[in-house]
N, CA, C and O atoms as a GROMACS GRO file, in nm:
protein
  516
    1UNK      N    1   0.452   2.640  -0.208
    1UNK     CA    2   0.446   2.731  -0.308
    1UNK      C    3   0.277   2.847  -0.334
    1UNK      O    4   0.173   2.850  -0.400
    2UNK      N    5   0.346   2.921  -0.234
    2UNK     CA    6   0.189   3.012  -0.240
    2UNK      C    7   0.089   3.178  -0.225
    2UNK      O    8   0.124   3.276  -0.160
    3UNK      N    9  -0.051   3.159  -0.318
    3UNK     CA   10  -0.015   3.260  -0.248
    3UNK      C   11  -0.152   3.304  -0.164
    3UNK      O   12  -0.266   3.259  -0.179
    4UNK      N   13  -0.115   3.384  -0.091
    4UNK     CA   14  -0.283   3.395  -0.012
    4UNK      C   15  -0.289   3.524  -0.008
    4UNK      O   16  -0.208   3.600   0.045
    5UNK      N   17  -0.395   3.550  -0.069
    5UNK     CA   18  -0.538   3.682  -0.077
    5UNK      C   19  -0.592   3.675   0.048
    5UNK      O   20  -0.630   3.575   0.110
    6UNK      N   21  -0.591   3.809   0.086
    6UNK     CA   22  -0.689   3.819   0.173
    6UNK      C   23  -0.713   3.929   0.201
    6UNK      O   24  -0.622   4.003   0.164
    7UNK      N   25  -0.849   4.016   0.286
    7UNK     CA   26  -0.833   4.171   0.266
    7UNK      C   27  -0.968   4.247   0.248
    7UNK      O   28  -1.026   4.356   0.259
    8UNK      N   29  -0.981   4.080   0.202
    8UNK     CA   30  -1.176   4.125   0.177
    8UNK      C   31  -1.289   4.105   0.228
    8UNK      O   32  -1.314   4.025   0.319
    9UNK      N   33  -1.387   4.198   0.156
    9UNK     CA   34  -1.510   4.166   0.300
    9UNK      C   35  -1.656   4.302   0.243
    9UNK      O   36  -1.663   4.300   0.120
   10UNK      N   37  -1.690   4.336   0.264
   10UNK     CA   38  -1.832   4.372   0.275
   10UNK      C   39  -1.822   4.572   0.271
   10UNK      O   40  -1.790   4.613   0.382
   11UNK      N   41  -1.830   4.612   0.235
   11UNK     CA   42  -1.865   4.709   0.196
   11UNK      C   43  -1.944   4.843   0.136
   11UNK      O   44  -1.910   4.870   0.020
   12UNK      N   45  -2.031   4.920   0.186
   12UNK     CA   46  -2.089   5.004   0.132
   12UNK      C   47  -2.017   5.168   0.044
   12UNK      O   48  -1.941   5.257   0.081
   13UNK      N   49  -2.079   5.145  -0.060
   13UNK     CA   50  -2.011   5.262  -0.205
   13UNK      C   51  -2.016   5.358  -0.126
   13UNK      O   52  -2.085   5.425  -0.049
   14UNK      N   53  -1.832   5.325  -0.214
   14UNK     CA   54  -1.741   5.523  -0.140
   14UNK      C   55  -1.660   5.459  -0.032
   14UNK      O   56  -1.605   5.533   0.049
   15UNK      N   57  -1.645   5.312  -0.020
   15UNK     CA   58  -1.575   5.282   0.085
   15UNK      C   59  -1.439   5.275   0.034
   15UNK      O   60  -1.394   5.300  -0.078
   16UNK      N   61  -1.373   5.229   0.161
   16UNK     CA   62  -1.242   5.146   0.110
   16UNK      C   63  -1.250   5.027   0.189
   16UNK      O   64  -1.290   4.984   0.297
   17UNK      N   65  -1.195   4.998   0.091
   17UNK     CA   66  -1.034   4.785   0.162
   17UNK      C   67  -0.884   4.758   0.081
   17UNK      O   68  -0.837   4.769  -0.032
   18UNK      N   69  -0.841   4.712   0.225
   18UNK     CA   70  -0.697   4.703   0.153
   18UNK      C   71  -0.699   4.560   0.137
   18UNK      O   72  -0.752   4.498   0.229
   19UNK      N   73  -0.649   4.485   0.030
   19UNK     CA   74  -0.614   4.318  -0.037
   19UNK      C   75  -0.442   4.318   0.033
   19UNK      O   76  -0.391   4.405   0.103
   20UNK      N   77  -0.422   4.274   0.016
   20UNK     CA   78  -0.318   4.165   0.038
   20UNK      C   79  -0.295   4.044   0.042
   20UNK      O   80  -0.366   3.963   0.101
   21UNK      N   81  -0.173   4.014  -0.031
   21UNK     CA   82  -0.126   3.910  -0.157
   21UNK      C   83  -0.016   3.890  -0.034
   21UNK      O   84   0.015   3.990   0.030
   22UNK      N   85   0.054   3.740   0.004
   22UNK     CA   86   0.145   3.681   0.112
   22UNK      C   87   0.193   3.612  -0.006
   22UNK      O   88   0.109   3.595  -0.094
   23UNK      N   89   0.339   3.557  -0.032
   23UNK     CA   90   0.329   3.541  -0.114
   23UNK      C   91   0.431   3.329   0.008
   23UNK      O   92   0.366   3.327   0.113
   24UNK      N   93   0.486   3.263   0.011
   24UNK     CA   94   0.553   3.169   0.069
   24UNK      C   95   0.592   3.106  -0.097
   24UNK      O   96   0.538   3.114  -0.208
   25UNK      N   97   0.751   3.019  -0.024
   25UNK     CA   98   0.811   2.869  -0.080
   25UNK      C   99   0.830   2.920  -0.232
   25UNK      O  100   0.828   2.861  -0.340
   26UNK      N  101   0.852   3.074  -0.189
   26UNK     CA  102   1.036   3.105  -0.333
   26UNK      C  103   1.015   3.317  -0.313
   26UNK      O  104   0.965   3.400  -0.238
   27UNK      N  105   1.098   3.306  -0.447
   27UNK     CA  106   1.153   3.516  -0.391
   27UNK      C  107   1.060   3.554  -0.491
   27UNK      O  108   1.044   3.538  -0.612
   28UNK      N  109   0.999   3.619  -0.383
   28UNK     CA  110   0.887   3.706  -0.438
   28UNK      C  111   0.859   3.875  -0.524
   28UNK      O  112   0.764   3.940  -0.567
   29UNK      N  113   1.051   3.889  -0.511
   29UNK     CA  114   1.171   3.972  -0.589
   29UNK      C  115   1.161   3.936  -0.688
   29UNK      O  116   1.249   4.014  -0.722
   30UNK      N  117   1.136   3.887  -0.777
   30UNK     CA  118   1.171   3.767  -0.912
   30UNK      C  119   1.044   3.777  -0.987
   30UNK      O  120   1.020   3.738  -1.101
   31UNK      N  121   0.961   3.838  -0.896
   31UNK     CA  122   0.786   3.831  -1.000
   31UNK      C  123   0.777   3.984  -1.014
   31UNK      O  124   0.834   4.074  -0.953
   32UNK      N  125   0.674   3.982  -1.130
   32UNK     CA  126   0.534   4.110  -1.133
   32UNK      C  127   0.468   4.040  -1.054
   32UNK      O  128   0.504   3.932  -1.006
   33UNK      N  129   0.356   4.103  -1.033
   33UNK     CA  130   0.300   4.074  -0.967
   33UNK      C  131   0.139   4.112  -0.962
   33UNK      O  132   0.114   4.210  -0.892
   34UNK      N  133  -0.006   4.028  -1.044
   34UNK     CA  134  -0.088   4.124  -1.128
   34UNK      C  135  -0.170   4.110  -1.023
   34UNK      O  136  -0.111   4.068  -0.923
   35UNK      N  137  -0.274   4.129  -1.010
   35UNK     CA  138  -0.463   4.193  -0.935
   35UNK      C  139  -0.527   4.141  -1.055
   35UNK      O  140  -0.475   4.188  -1.157
   36UNK      N  141  -0.653   4.035  -1.084
   36UNK     CA  142  -0.696   4.057  -1.136
   36UNK      C  143  -0.906   4.014  -1.055
   36UNK      O  144  -0.912   3.983  -0.936
   37UNK      N  145  -0.943   4.016  -1.078
   37UNK     CA  146  -1.140   4.012  -1.070
   37UNK      C  147  -1.213   3.953  -1.126
   37UNK      O  148  -1.220   3.968  -1.248
   38UNK      N  149  -1.275   3.888  -1.076
   38UNK     CA  150  -1.441   3.805  -1.140
   38UNK      C  151  -1.557   3.825  -1.082
   38UNK      O  152  -1.602   3.755  -0.991
   39UNK      N  153  -1.613   3.922  -1.134
   39UNK     CA  154  -1.767   3.968  -1.100
   39UNK      C  155  -1.833   3.900  -1.125
   39UNK      O  156  -1.774   3.823  -1.202
   40UNK      N  157  -2.019   3.841  -1.099
   40UNK     CA  158  -2.053   3.719  -1.111
   40UNK      C  159  -2.138   3.744  -1.278
   40UNK      O  160  -2.205   3.828  -1.338
   41UNK      N  161  -2.079   3.610  -1.295
   41UNK     CA  162  -2.160   3.555  -1.492
   41UNK      C  163  -2.044   3.635  -1.562
   41UNK      O  164  -2.073   3.648  -1.681
   42UNK      N  165  -1.869   3.721  -1.518
   42UNK     CA  166  -1.766   3.780  -1.628
   42UNK      C  167  -1.721   3.714  -1.607
   42UNK      O  168  -1.756   3.634  -1.521
   43UNK      N  169  -1.573   3.704  -1.698
   43UNK     CA  170  -1.450   3.690  -1.726
   43UNK      C  171  -1.398   3.708  -1.603
   43UNK      O  172  -1.428   3.811  -1.543
   44UNK      N  173  -1.349   3.653  -1.569
   44UNK     CA  174  -1.138   3.731  -1.560
   44UNK      C  175  -1.117   3.819  -1.593
   44UNK      O  176  -1.125   3.842  -1.713
   45UNK      N  177  -1.075   3.918  -1.499
   45UNK     CA  178  -1.027   4.008  -1.589
   45UNK      C  179  -0.880   4.116  -1.495
   45UNK      O  180  -0.897   4.098  -1.375
   46UNK      N  181  -0.804   4.172  -1.510
   46UNK     CA  182  -0.672   4.177  -1.505
   46UNK      C  183  -0.753   4.368  -1.436
   46UNK      O  184  -0.860   4.406  -1.484
   47UNK      N  185  -0.672   4.462  -1.320
   47UNK     CA  186  -0.723   4.505  -1.270
   47UNK      C  187  -0.617   4.625  -1.250
   47UNK      O  188  -0.630   4.747  -1.259
   48UNK      N  189  -0.489   4.530  -1.215
   48UNK     CA  190  -0.345   4.664  -1.163
   48UNK      C  191  -0.178   4.483  -1.175
   48UNK      O  192  -0.159   4.362  -1.168
   49UNK      N  193  -0.126   4.597  -1.193
   49UNK     CA  194  -0.003   4.474  -1.164
   49UNK      C  195   0.120   4.588  -1.169
   49UNK      O  196   0.142   4.689  -1.235
   50UNK      N  197   0.182   4.517  -1.068
   50UNK     CA  198   0.323   4.610  -1.037
   50UNK      C  199   0.477   4.518  -1.050
   50UNK      O  200   0.485   4.396  -1.033
   51UNK      N  201   0.571   4.594  -1.079
   51UNK     CA  202   0.709   4.486  -1.138
   51UNK      C  203   0.739   4.470  -1.045
   51UNK      O  204   0.649   4.482  -0.962
   52UNK      N  205   0.865   4.439  -0.996
   52UNK     CA  206   0.900   4.264  -0.995
   52UNK      C  207   0.990   4.423  -0.828
   52UNK      O  208   0.949   4.433  -0.712
   53UNK      N  209   1.075   4.484  -0.875
   53UNK     CA  210   1.075   4.591  -0.818
   53UNK      C  211   1.027   4.659  -0.673
   53UNK      O  212   1.068   4.669  -0.557
   54UNK      N  213   0.875   4.714  -0.785
   54UNK     CA  214   0.773   4.822  -0.772
   54UNK      C  215   0.786   4.975  -0.803
   54UNK      O  216   0.731   5.078  -0.763
   55UNK      N  217   0.907   4.936  -0.913
   55UNK     CA  218   0.915   5.069  -0.955
   55UNK      C  219   0.779   5.106  -1.039
   55UNK      O  220   0.721   5.209  -1.004
   56UNK      N  221   0.723   5.026  -1.152
   56UNK     CA  222   0.633   5.080  -1.231
   56UNK      C  223   0.530   5.008  -1.207
   56UNK      O  224   0.545   4.895  -1.161
   57UNK      N  225   0.462   5.036  -1.221
   57UNK     CA  226   0.233   5.018  -1.180
   57UNK      C  227   0.154   4.993  -1.310
   57UNK      O  228   0.206   4.945  -1.411
   58UNK      N  229   0.065   5.018  -1.302
   58UNK     CA  230  -0.033   4.930  -1.507
   58UNK      C  231  -0.173   4.965  -1.334
   58UNK      O  232  -0.166   4.933  -1.215
   59UNK      N  233  -0.254   5.023  -1.398
   59UNK     CA  234  -0.363   4.998  -1.383
   59UNK      C  235  -0.467   5.043  -1.470
   59UNK      O  236  -0.482   5.148  -1.532
   60UNK      N  237  -0.517   4.969  -1.463
   60UNK     CA  238  -0.699   4.989  -1.621
   60UNK      C  239  -0.806   5.066  -1.598
   60UNK      O  240  -0.852   5.076  -1.485
   61UNK      N  241  -0.863   5.136  -1.717
   61UNK     CA  242  -0.941   5.233  -1.660
   61UNK      C  243  -0.992   5.294  -1.535
   61UNK      O  244  -1.004   5.396  -1.467
   62UNK      N  245  -1.020   5.141  -1.547
   62UNK     CA  246  -1.178   5.107  -1.456
   62UNK      C  247  -1.157   5.166  -1.364
   62UNK      O  248  -1.225   5.259  -1.321
   63UNK      N  249  -1.054   5.120  -1.315
   63UNK     CA  250  -1.029   5.178  -1.122
   63UNK      C  251  -0.874   5.223  -1.152
   63UNK      O  252  -0.771   5.168  -1.111
   64UNK      N  253  -0.890   5.364  -1.256
   64UNK     CA  254  -0.696   5.508  -1.242
   64UNK      C  255  -0.824   5.514  -1.181
   64UNK      O  256  -0.935   5.461  -1.190
   65UNK      N  257  -0.745   5.625  -1.095
   65UNK     CA  258  -0.744   5.708  -0.958
   65UNK      C  259  -0.823   5.626  -0.790
   65UNK      O  260  -0.806   5.668  -0.675
   66UNK      N  261  -0.853   5.582  -0.806
   66UNK     CA  262  -0.930   5.478  -0.723
   66UNK      C  263  -0.823   5.355  -0.632
   66UNK      O  264  -0.790   5.367  -0.514
   67UNK      N  265  -0.784   5.242  -0.722
   67UNK     CA  266  -0.722   5.174  -0.691
   67UNK      C  267  -0.583   5.155  -0.651
   67UNK      O  268  -0.517   5.129  -0.751
   68UNK      N  269  -0.518   5.156  -0.554
   68UNK     CA  270  -0.306   5.193  -0.581
   68UNK      C  271  -0.232   5.042  -0.524
   68UNK      O  272  -0.264   4.984  -0.420
   69UNK      N  273  -0.184   5.022  -0.568
   69UNK     CA  274  -0.166   4.860  -0.605
   69UNK      C  275   0.016   4.914  -0.535
   69UNK      O  276   0.062   5.028  -0.550
   70UNK      N  277   0.067   4.833  -0.484
   70UNK     CA  278   0.217   4.849  -0.332
   70UNK      C  279   0.289   4.707  -0.361
   70UNK      O  280   0.238   4.605  -0.407
   71UNK      N  281   0.445   4.735  -0.312
   71UNK     CA  282   0.450   4.575  -0.264
   71UNK      C  283   0.554   4.615  -0.150
   71UNK      O  284   0.614   4.722  -0.156
   72UNK      N  285   0.576   4.514  -0.036
   72UNK     CA  286   0.673   4.467   0.060
   72UNK      C  287   0.782   4.374   0.021
   72UNK      O  288   0.799   4.269   0.083
   73UNK      N  289   0.871   4.415  -0.101
   73UNK     CA  290   0.948   4.305  -0.034
   73UNK      C  291   0.933   4.219  -0.019
   73UNK      O  292   0.888   4.118  -0.074
   74UNK      N  293   1.026   4.297   0.182
   74UNK     CA  294   1.090   4.227   0.278
   74UNK      C  295   1.005   4.152   0.295
   74UNK      O  296   1.015   4.029   0.290
   75UNK      N  297   0.889   4.228   0.323
   75UNK     CA  298   0.744   4.048   0.360
   75UNK      C  299   0.665   4.010   0.305
   75UNK      O  300   0.547   4.000   0.338
   76UNK      N  301   0.763   3.954   0.118
   76UNK     CA  302   0.725   3.925   0.075
   76UNK      C  303   0.507   3.916   0.083
   76UNK      O  304   0.426   3.827   0.111
   77UNK      N  305   0.495   4.058   0.041
   77UNK     CA  306   0.373   4.098   0.057
   77UNK      C  307   0.295   4.176  -0.036
   77UNK      O  308   0.334   4.286   0.004
   78UNK      N  309   0.209   4.207  -0.134
   78UNK     CA  310   0.172   4.345  -0.203
   78UNK      C  311   0.034   4.320  -0.207
   78UNK      O  312  -0.026   4.216  -0.233
   79UNK      N  313  -0.018   4.462  -0.170
   79UNK     CA  314  -0.140   4.536  -0.183
   79UNK      C  315  -0.204   4.557  -0.243
   79UNK      O  316  -0.165   4.622  -0.339
   80UNK      N  317  -0.301   4.533  -0.239
   80UNK     CA  318  -0.428   4.661  -0.340
   80UNK      C  319  -0.480   4.789  -0.219
   80UNK      O  320  -0.467   4.802  -0.097
   81UNK      N  321  -0.513   4.830  -0.274
   81UNK     CA  322  -0.561   4.920  -0.141
   81UNK      C  323  -0.678   5.006  -0.311
   81UNK      O  324  -0.656   5.052  -0.423
   82UNK      N  325  -0.788   4.982  -0.223
   82UNK     CA  326  -0.929   5.032  -0.310
   82UNK      C  327  -1.005   5.166  -0.236
   82UNK      O  328  -1.027   5.181  -0.116
   83UNK      N  329  -1.029   5.240  -0.323
   83UNK     CA  330  -1.138   5.395  -0.279
   83UNK      C  331  -1.179   5.411  -0.287
   83UNK      O  332  -1.153   5.389  -0.405
   84UNK      N  333  -1.310   5.465  -0.291
   84UNK     CA  334  -1.393   5.498  -0.403
   84UNK      C  335  -1.441   5.353  -0.399
   84UNK      O  336  -1.342   5.297  -0.446
   85UNK      N  337  -1.487   5.303  -0.385
   85UNK     CA  338  -1.578   5.200  -0.389
   85UNK      C  339  -1.666   5.158  -0.451
   85UNK      O  340  -1.751   5.141  -0.362
   86UNK      N  341  -1.759   5.092  -0.640
   86UNK     CA  342  -1.875   5.094  -0.614
   86UNK      C  343  -1.921   4.930  -0.577
   86UNK      O  344  -1.877   4.845  -0.499
   87UNK      N  345  -2.021   4.934  -0.665
   87UNK     CA  346  -2.154   4.833  -0.637
   87UNK      C  347  -2.042   4.734  -0.779
   87UNK      O  348  -2.011   4.615  -0.789
   88UNK      N  349  -2.008   4.872  -0.879
   88UNK     CA  350  -1.945   4.736  -1.015
   88UNK      C  351  -1.844   4.719  -0.954
   88UNK      O  352  -1.780   4.647  -1.031
   89UNK      N  353  -1.739   4.746  -0.804
   89UNK     CA  354  -1.632   4.623  -0.797
   89UNK      C  355  -1.640   4.521  -0.731
   89UNK      O  356  -1.541   4.466  -0.683
   90UNK      N  357  -1.807   4.462  -0.713
   90UNK     CA  358  -1.759   4.383  -0.659
   90UNK      C  359  -1.725   4.260  -0.725
   90UNK      O  360  -1.797   4.261  -0.825
   91UNK      N  361  -1.632   4.117  -0.726
   91UNK     CA  362  -1.630   4.032  -0.815
   91UNK      C  363  -1.523   4.030  -0.637
   91UNK      O  364  -1.493   4.089  -0.533
   92UNK      N  365  -1.504   3.877  -0.746
   92UNK     CA  366  -1.407   3.818  -0.656
   92UNK      C  367  -1.264   3.801  -0.721
   92UNK      O  368  -1.248   3.739  -0.826
   93UNK      N  369  -1.110   3.891  -0.616
   93UNK     CA  370  -1.045   3.944  -0.639
   93UNK      C  371  -0.861   3.850  -0.655
   93UNK      O  372  -0.764   3.853  -0.579
   94UNK      N  373  -0.873   3.810  -0.730
   94UNK     CA  374  -0.704   3.685  -0.743
   94UNK      C  375  -0.601   3.825  -0.739
   94UNK      O  376  -0.629   3.941  -0.770
   95UNK      N  377  -0.464   3.761  -0.685
   95UNK     CA  378  -0.346   3.799  -0.743
   95UNK      C  379  -0.279   3.665  -0.731
   95UNK      O  380  -0.304   3.556  -0.679
   96UNK      N  381  -0.167   3.730  -0.815
   96UNK     CA  382  -0.086   3.580  -0.920
   96UNK      C  383   0.101   3.708  -0.952
   96UNK      O  384   0.138   3.824  -0.972
   97UNK      N  385   0.137   3.598  -0.939
   97UNK     CA  386   0.268   3.644  -0.981
   97UNK      C  387   0.366   3.573  -1.086
   97UNK      O  388   0.400   3.456  -1.097
   98UNK      N  389   0.395   3.674  -1.150
   98UNK     CA  390   0.480   3.648  -1.346
   98UNK      C  391   0.684   3.624  -1.288
   98UNK      O  392   0.765   3.708  -1.250
   99UNK      N  393   0.693   3.524  -1.300
   99UNK     CA  394   0.826   3.546  -1.333
   99UNK      C  395   0.886   3.643  -1.413
   99UNK      O  396   0.829   3.694  -1.510
  100UNK      N  397   1.005   3.671  -1.373
  100UNK     CA  398   1.030   3.784  -1.440
  100UNK      C  399   1.181   3.828  -1.562
  100UNK      O  400   1.175   3.948  -1.590
  101UNK      N  401   1.274   3.774  -1.616
  101UNK     CA  402   1.376   3.799  -1.602
  101UNK      C  403   1.428   3.893  -1.714
  101UNK      O  404   1.461   3.869  -1.830
  102UNK      N  405   1.423   4.054  -1.613
  102UNK     CA  406   1.473   4.169  -1.730
  102UNK      C  407   1.418   4.269  -1.636
  102UNK      O  408   1.315   4.239  -1.576
  103UNK      N  409   1.472   4.378  -1.618
  103UNK     CA  410   1.441   4.428  -1.506
  103UNK      C  411   1.379   4.554  -1.563
  103UNK      O  412   1.392   4.606  -1.674
  104UNK      N  413   1.302   4.588  -1.448
  104UNK     CA  414   1.166   4.700  -1.427
  104UNK      C  415   1.178   4.778  -1.546
  104UNK      O  416   1.072   4.788  -1.609
  105UNK      N  417   1.285   4.841  -1.599
  105UNK     CA  418   1.277   4.896  -1.726
  105UNK      C  419   1.245   4.867  -1.852
  105UNK      O  420   1.199   4.932  -1.945
  106UNK      N  421   1.292   4.706  -1.829
  106UNK     CA  422   1.242   4.641  -1.925
  106UNK      C  423   1.047   4.550  -1.948
  106UNK      O  424   0.979   4.492  -2.032
  107UNK      N  425   1.042   4.602  -1.791
  107UNK     CA  426   0.869   4.519  -1.774
  107UNK      C  427   0.880   4.572  -1.852
  107UNK      O  428   0.967   4.652  -1.886
  108UNK      N  429   0.728   4.514  -1.929
  108UNK     CA  430   0.555   4.559  -1.962
  108UNK      C  431   0.456   4.548  -1.888
  108UNK      O  432   0.462   4.430  -1.852
  109UNK      N  433   0.366   4.594  -1.838
  109UNK     CA  434   0.228   4.491  -1.817
  109UNK      C  435   0.194   4.448  -1.849
  109UNK      O  436   0.107   4.526  -1.889
  110UNK      N  437   0.160   4.342  -1.894
  110UNK     CA  438   0.039   4.256  -1.929
  110UNK      C  439  -0.060   4.178  -1.846
  110UNK      O  440  -0.054   4.192  -1.724
  111UNK      N  441  -0.199   4.056  -1.926
  111UNK     CA  442  -0.264   4.026  -1.825
  111UNK      C  443  -0.306   3.931  -1.844
  111UNK      O  444  -0.408   3.888  -1.790
  112UNK      N  445  -0.211   3.851  -1.961
  112UNK     CA  446  -0.269   3.784  -2.040
  112UNK      C  447  -0.181   3.633  -1.834
  112UNK      O  448  -0.097   3.641  -1.744
  113UNK      N  449  -0.270   3.550  -1.878
  113UNK     CA  450  -0.346   3.412  -1.736
  113UNK      C  451  -0.199   3.328  -1.747
  113UNK      O  452  -0.109   3.301  -1.667
  114UNK      N  453  -0.227   3.299  -1.905
  114UNK     CA  454  -0.110   3.227  -1.902
  114UNK      C  455  -0.013   3.260  -1.862
  114UNK      O  456   0.032   3.161  -1.804
  115UNK      N  457   0.075   3.360  -1.850
  115UNK     CA  458   0.175   3.398  -1.802
  115UNK      C  459   0.194   3.422  -1.682
  115UNK      O  460   0.301   3.477  -1.658
  116UNK      N  461   0.141   3.405  -1.613
  116UNK     CA  462   0.146   3.434  -1.481
  116UNK      C  463   0.185   3.292  -1.399
  116UNK      O  464   0.124   3.196  -1.445
  117UNK      N  465   0.244   3.271  -1.324
  117UNK     CA  466   0.373   3.114  -1.279
  117UNK      C  467   0.218   3.121  -1.099
  117UNK      O  468   0.157   3.014  -1.101
  118UNK      N  469   0.189   3.171  -1.033
  118UNK     CA  470   0.096   3.111  -0.910
  118UNK      C  471   0.021   3.247  -0.908
  118UNK      O  472   0.052   3.363  -0.936
  119UNK      N  473  -0.105   3.174  -0.857
  119UNK     CA  474  -0.261   3.230  -0.805
  119UNK      C  475  -0.260   3.194  -0.631
  119UNK      O  476  -0.220   3.094  -0.572
  120UNK      N  477  -0.312   3.305  -0.586
  120UNK     CA  478  -0.380   3.303  -0.492
  120UNK      C  479  -0.538   3.229  -0.546
  120UNK      O  480  -0.582   3.214  -0.660
  121UNK      N  481  -0.589   3.197  -0.426
  121UNK     CA  482  -0.688   3.177  -0.408
  121UNK      C  483  -0.821   3.220  -0.358
  121UNK      O  484  -0.915   3.158  -0.308
  122UNK      N  485  -0.791   3.400  -0.399
  122UNK     CA  486  -0.922   3.503  -0.390
  122UNK      C  487  -0.983   3.508  -0.333
  122UNK      O  488  -1.043   3.411  -0.286
  123UNK      N  489  -1.004   3.631  -0.304
  123UNK     CA  490  -1.111   3.724  -0.179
  123UNK      C  491  -1.184   3.773  -0.188
  123UNK      O  492  -1.162   3.888  -0.229
  124UNK      N  493  -1.340   3.733  -0.158
  124UNK     CA  494  -1.419   3.800  -0.197
  124UNK      C  495  -1.492   3.942  -0.087
  124UNK      O  496  -1.530   3.964   0.028
  125UNK      N  497  -1.469   4.021  -0.252
  125UNK     CA  498  -1.485   4.210  -0.198
  125UNK      C  499  -1.666   4.213  -0.250
  125UNK      O  500  -1.693   4.155  -0.356
  126UNK      N  501  -1.756   4.268  -0.186
  126UNK     CA  502  -1.878   4.321  -0.176
  126UNK      C  503  -1.936   4.417  -0.182
  126UNK      O  504  -1.990   4.422  -0.071
  127UNK      N  505  -1.992   4.573  -0.279
  127UNK     CA  506  -1.993   4.700  -0.232
  127UNK      C  507  -2.116   4.748  -0.261
  127UNK      O  508  -2.139   4.815  -0.362
  128UNK      N  509  -2.239   4.702  -0.136
  128UNK     CA  510  -2.356   4.758  -0.129
  128UNK      C  511  -2.394   4.895  -0.214
  128UNK      O  512  -2.309   4.965  -0.270
  129UNK      N  513  -2.470   4.908  -0.214
  129UNK     CA  514  -2.524   5.117  -0.220
  129UNK      C  515  -2.623   5.047  -0.258
  129UNK      O  516  -2.729   5.102  -0.290
   0.00000   0.00000   0.00000
């Protein structure tokens, strides 16, 4: 069972990156996906999450309108497209999978880390000013 996060890198402010989160060893269709980040010297925080089918998404205010979360269950992969990047977006980004037992209509987004079953290893995003 593994989540592999990738796509991080170095970008100038205003630029874009797309992160990927590929699952192996489990059926991604049954899991909601959350993206978290941890900036230097700060606690890890939730950024965005998406329901198991992809019909519902949620964004923290700090990234709303700039980041876009999506998933392709046929490819067992989730994505986080990040646009208009700011230096304060610099962080290690993690994806995580949460087993869900209800339909998307009943799903509510949350970032309680203990509710997530699997975690990726993190990918570093550095945004220069």
